[in-house]
N, C-alpha and C positions, 0 to 999 in steps of 0.2 A: 540435564544440568551440565553447565560449562563454567569451570572456574568459580565454583560456588554460587552460581546464579541459575535459578530455574528459568526455563525458556518455553514460552507460549507461541505458537504460530496461529494467526487469525486470518482466515480466508472467507471473504464475502463471495457468495455464489447466487447466480441466477441461471438455472438450467445448465449446469456444467457437468452432467453426468459422465461424459467422456473424460474431460479434463481433470476432474477431481481424482479419478481413479490413477491417473499417471502422476498427478501432483503428489498424492499421498503414499504412493508405491516406494519412493526413495527418500522419505523424510529421514534426515540423519538422527543418529541416536542421542544427540545432545538436546533434542527437542523433548520436552516433558509432556506436553499436551498440544493437541491441535483442535482449535475451535472453528467449525465450519458454520457459516451463517446461512440458513436457508431463507433467501429473501424473495419468497413467493414462487419458488421453483415448481413446475408442473411435470418434471421428469423425476428420474430416481436418484437425483444428487444426494439428498439426505440419507437415503437407504444405503447407497454406496459408501458414503462417508462413515455412517455408523458402523457398517460392517467391517471397515478398515480401521476401526478403533478411534475415530475422532468424536469429540464431542460436538453434537449438532445443536445449535440455537436457531429457533424460529423468530424472524422479524417480519412483520407483515406490512409495515411502512415501506413503500418501495423506495429505492435509491441506494446508491453506493455509500454515501455518507451515513445514512440510517443503519444500514447493514453493519458498517464498522463500529458505529457506537455501541451497538448490541453486542458485537464481538469483544470489544474492549471490556465491557462491563462484565462479561462471562470469563475472561482470561484471568488466570491466577498467577502466572510467571512473573519473576522479577523483571524480566526482559521480554518484550513483545516483538515478534517479527511478522510482518504482513506480506501477503502476496495474493495474486489473483488465482482462481481455481482452474485456469486453463493451461497449466503447466509451462508458461513462459518464463517465470523467474526460477533462477537456479537454487534448488534447495541445498545442493552442495556447498554454496557459499556461507550458509548459516553459521557453521563453527567459526569460520574465519572473521566474519563480520562481528560476531559476539566477542571474539578475542581482541579485535581492534577496539570495540567499544570499552571493554574492561581495562585493557592495558593502557589506553590513551585517555582513560576517564571521561569518555564522551556520554552524553545523554541521548543524543539523537543522531542517527545516520540516515540519510536519504541515499537510495541506490540510483546511480547514473547509468542509463542504458545506451546513451548516445555513444556511436562509434564502436559498440561492442555487441551489435545484433547480428544474428544470422542473416544471410541474404533474403531468405524467405520472410523474415520478419520486418523488413524495412518496406515503408510505404511513404511515397512522396507527400501525400496529404498529412499523414501523421507527423512526419519529420517537420514539415512547414508549420503546422498548428503548434507543435511543441516550441519552436523557434519564436513564434509570435508571442506566445504566452510567456516564455522566458524574458523576452523583451520588456513585455508589459509589467511583469513583476520587478525587473530591475528599475525601469523608468518611474514606477508608482511607489515602490516600497524600498528601493535601494538594496535589494537582496539579489545577489548574483547566483543563478543556478544553471547548471547545464541541462537538466531534465526536471522541470517543474511539475510534470505529469506522471512521474514514475509511481508505481503502485507497490513498491517494495521499500519498507522502512524497517528500521531497527531501533527501538527505544526503550528507556526504562520506564516501567509501568508508572512509577512515581511522578513522572512529569504531567500526567493527565490532570492532576490537581491543580496545576500551575497554569493551564492554558484553556482557552474558551474555544470550542468547537461547536458550530452552529449549522453548517451546511448538511443537508440530506442528500445531496446530489453529488455528481461527479467532481464538483468544485471542492469537495472535502480534501482531495489529495493536496491541492495548492493551499488551501487554508491551513492544514496541518503543518505544512513546511513553513509557511509565513509565521505562525505562532511559534515554532520551535526556533527558527533562525532569527527572530527579532527578540526573543525573550532574553533579557540580561542574565537570568540564572540557568539558562540552558546552553550547553556546549554542543554545538551541532556541526556536522560535516557532511559532505556529499562524496561518496565513494564509487568507484566504477564496478559494474557487474557485467555478466553475460546475458543475453535476452534471446529467447528461442521463438520459433514459430508457434502460434497457439494451437492447442488440440480443441476441436469443436468450432461451432459458429461463433463469430464476433457479435456481441450485442450493442456495440458502440454505433451512435450516429455521429460520424465525425464532424459535419457541419454543425449541427445542433448543439452537441456537447462542447465543441470548441468555442463557439459564440457564447454559449451560456457561461463558460468558465471566464471568458473575457469581461462579460457584464458583471460577474461576481467580483471580479477584481476592481472594476471601476466603482462600483457600489460601495465596496468595502473602503476604498480609498476615500471616497466622499463622506462616508458615514463616521469613520474613525481612523486615527493615525496609526 
């Protein structure tokens, strides 16, 4: 708990046995519960997470968005913090981010990794892809983001009843941000964080996921304003 608010951390996982161990090892005391979503893992991710005190939820529908929906449904905290199970996102930033949210009466914070990455975590294709998608979101929806693909968010659980989240895929990340930043009743900001090299093997297909996310944005723009 921090400043009278309970805090849940939700972590979707697909074969992150190595990364989840590092991620959970230094979770700050302000976190009341950690929900790890086992999204068809074939390794010991769920076992490791359970042994380290996390609540494990099984979601058999494949996909980043599907895993997050299951995790959100299981989370009980007033404030939800998200991150990947590969130890890239800074657990130590959680108290500060929650404090900023409470002090500034924010409802949603999206964490910006750009310009704050370790050298090992930088990739030309990832940086280029993120820039292209940032530009697409600005051009199509007039929302200016420095890091539209960030997977670390902090938000009040109460906003989930105000937004519509449909994607089961990697596009879930940009969909959530669009819903939050465009909603007239949600006060949203983007704040910088540090980003480290991942632990374990990456599951991303940069070309496939990047193009899929761009197509999602185009379809959304054509389907609804």
